[in-house]
matplotlib code that plots the C-alpha trace (Angstrom):
import matplotlib.pyplot as plt

x = [13.3, 15.9, 13.4, 10.8, 13.4, 14.4, 10.8, 10.0, 13.1, 12.1, 8.5, 9.8, 12.3, 9.6, 7.5, 10.3, 11.2, 7.6, 7.5, 10.8, 9.4, 6.2, 8.2, 10.4, 7.5, 5.1, 4.8, 7.1, 8.4, 6.5, 3.4, 0.4, 0.5, -1.0, -1.7, -5.3, -5.2, -4.1, -6.4, -9.2, -11.4, -11.2, -11.8, -15.0, -16.2, -15.5, -12.6, -9.5, -6.2, -6.6, -4.6, -6.8, -10.0, -8.7, -7.8, -11.3, -12.9, -10.9, -11.6, -14.9, -14.0, -13.6, -11.8, -9.2, -5.6, -3.2, 0.2, 2.0, 0.8, 2.5]
y = [-26.7, -26.8, -28.7, -25.9, -23.2, -25.1, -25.6, -21.9, -20.8, -23.2, -21.8, -18.2, -19.0, -20.5, -17.4, -15.1, -17.3, -17.2, -13.4, -13.3, -15.6, -13.5, -10.3, -11.9, -13.4, -10.5, -7.8, -4.9, -6.8, -4.7, -5.0, -2.7, 0.2, -0.5, 3.1, 3.8, 7.1, 5.4, 2.4, 2.5, 0.1, 2.3, 5.4, 3.9, 3.3, 6.9, 6.1, 8.3, 9.2, 10.2, 13.4, 14.4, 13.6, 15.6, 18.5, 18.5, 18.3, 21.2, 23.5, 24.8, 24.7, 28.2, 26.8, 24.9, 24.9, 26.5, 24.8, 27.8, 30.1, 27.9]
z = [18.1, 15.3, 13.1, 13.6, 12.6, 9.5, 8.4, 9.0, 7.0, 4.2, 4.1, 4.2, 1.4, -0.8, -0.3, -1.3, -4.3, -5.4, -5.3, -7.3, -10.0, -10.2, -10.7, -13.4, -15.4, -15.0, -17.7, -16.9, -13.9, -11.3, -9.1, -9.2, -6.9, -3.5, -2.8, -2.1, -4.0, -7.2, -7.1, -9.7, -7.7, -4.6, -6.6, -8.1, -4.5, -3.6, -1.3, -1.8, -0.2, 3.4, 2.8, 0.0, 1.9, 4.9, 2.7, 1.2, 4.6, 6.0, 3.0, 4.3, 8.0, 9.5, 12.5, 10.6, 11.7, 9.3, 9.7, 8.1, 10.9, 13.6]

ax = plt.figure().add_subplot(projection="3d")
ax.plot(x, y, z, "-o")
ax.set_aspect("equal")
plt.show()
């Protein structure tokens, strides 16, 4: 049991260390945005932010729910 916990902690520590090293040696020290709305690859496929897609779908709907009226 203790051996499994030590091995798990070591693997987790190596993973965290790997991410830290990647941040330190990467240009500007940051990762790319993981947000769907800001991803060029997803934009090229026609996939956007869920809020934006919902807003576009509700524009022409005469039965839409207006949150300001509640």
